[in-house]
C-alpha positions in Angstrom: -10.3 -2.3 45.4 -11.6 1.3 44.1 -15.4 -0.2 44.3 -14.7 -1.1 47.8 -13.8 2.1 49.0 -17.1 3.4 47.7 -18.9 1.1 49.8 -20.4 2.2 52.9 -18.5 0.9 56.2 -21.3 -1.1 57.4 -20.8 -3.7 54.8 -17.2 -2.8 53.5 -15.8 -5.4 55.9 -17.7 -8.2 54.6 -16.9 -7.4 51.0 -13.3 -7.2 51.8 -13.2 -10.6 53.2 -14.7 -12.2 50.1 -12.7 -10.1 48.0 -9.2 -11.4 49.5 -10.7 -14.8 49.6 -11.4 -14.5 46.0 -8.0 -13.2 45.1 -6.2 -16.0 47.0 -8.5 -18.7 45.1 -7.7 -17.1 41.8 -3.8 -17.2 42.6 -4.1 -20.7 43.7 -6.0 -21.5 40.4 -3.3 -19.8 38.4 -0.7 -21.6 40.0 -2.3 -25.0 39.7 -3.1 -24.2 36.0 0.6 -23.1 35.4 1.8 -26.5 37.3 -0.6 -28.8 35.0 0.5 -27.1 31.9 4.1 -27.6 32.7 3.5 -31.1 33.8 1.5 -31.6 30.3 4.5 -30.2 28.4 6.9 -32.3 30.3 5.0 -35.5 29.5 4.5 -34.6 25.8 8.5 -33.9 25.6 9.2 -37.1 27.1 6.7 -39.2 25.2 4.7 -40.0 27.8 0.9 -40.5 28.2 0.8 -40.9 24.4 -2.8 -41.4 23.4 -3.5 -43.7 20.4 -0.2 -45.8 21.0 -0.2 -47.8 17.9 -1.4 -51.6 18.2 -0.3 -54.5 16.0 -3.1 -53.5 13.7 -1.6 -49.9 13.1 2.1 -50.0 13.4 2.5 -46.5 11.9 0.2 -44.6 14.0 0.3 -40.9 14.3 2.3 -41.5 17.4 4.6 -44.4 16.5 8.5 -44.0 16.8 8.7 -44.2 12.9 6.2 -41.4 12.4 7.9 -39.2 14.9 11.4 -40.0 13.4 10.2 -39.2 9.8 8.8 -36.0 11.4 12.3 -35.2 13.1 14.2 -36.2 9.9 11.9 -33.7 8.0 12.3 -31.0 10.2 16.1 -31.5 10.3 16.3 -31.4 6.3 14.1 -27.8 6.4 16.5 -26.6 8.9 19.8 -27.9 7.1 18.3 -26.2 3.7 17.6 -23.0 5.9 20.7 -22.7 7.3 22.3 -23.5 3.6 20.5 -20.5 2.3 21.7 -18.3 5.3 25.1 -19.3 4.7 24.9 -18.6 0.7 23.1 -15.0 1.5 25.9 -14.4 3.8 28.6 -15.4 1.2 26.7 -13.2 -1.3 26.8 -10.3 1.0 30.4 -10.7 1.8 31.3 -10.5 -1.8 29.2 -7.5 -2.5 30.7 -5.8 0.8 34.2 -6.5 -0.7 33.3 -5.1 -3.8 31.9 -2.0 -2.3 35.2 -1.5 -0.4 37.3 -2.0 -3.6 35.2 0.7 -5.3 35.4 3.0 -2.3 39.4 2.5 -2.2 39.6 3.5 -5.7 37.4 6.5 -5.3 39.6 7.5 -2.2 42.6 7.2 -4.5 41.1 9.3 -7.2 39.8 11.9 -4.6 43.6 12.0 -2.9 45.2 12.4 -6.4 42.7 15.4 -7.3 43.6 16.9 -3.8 47.1 16.6 -4.4 47.1 18.1 -8.0 44.7 21.0 -6.5 47.3 21.6 -3.9 50.2 21.7 -6.2 48.5 23.9 -8.8 47.6 26.1 -5.6 51.2 26.3 -4.7 52.1 27.3 -8.1 49.5 30.1 -8.4 50.1 31.8 -5.3 53.5 33.2 -5.8 52.4 34.0 -9.3 49.4 35.7 -8.2 51.3 37.9 -5.5 54.1 38.8 -8.0 51.5 39.5 -11.0 53.6 37.2 -13.1 51.6 34.9 -15.7 51.6 31.4 -15.3 50.7 28.7 -17.9 49.6 25.2 -16.9 49.4 22.3 -18.9 46.0 20.7 -19.3 44.6 19.2 -15.9 44.0 15.5 -16.5 42.1 13.3 -13.9 43.2 9.9 -13.5 40.5 7.4 -14.2 40.6 3.5 -13.3 38.6 2.9 -16.7 40.6 2.3 -19.8 41.2 4.9 -22.1 40.1 4.4 -25.8 43.3 4.4 -28.0 
């Protein structure tokens, strides 16, 4: 369209008409191509218009029912195998997630116990610091989920 604007007025109308006609043809051919492609896909899907339909000399040709069934079965088996692999991976991920959640729960309990111990020590220390009295404590022991050696 930009090129048409630069054309002198004397021949501009002629080219605009030709351009509109060409655009109309292009749109029509695009629609026709789309329709033909849709019809071909539909015919292929429904099995119509098979080229090379097997004869009695070639009962298992490339488009025979048996060949199509075998191909379909192979595709189905491949899909089933992939589905089983996906299910296995999902179960493994679920197990790993459960293990992570258990570890997080243990760590949370350890942190809560440490916080409680710090709060308790803080409550004991605060009055002693304010009054200037010495305070002795038993050694701190952190709770651990791992078994202690005897």
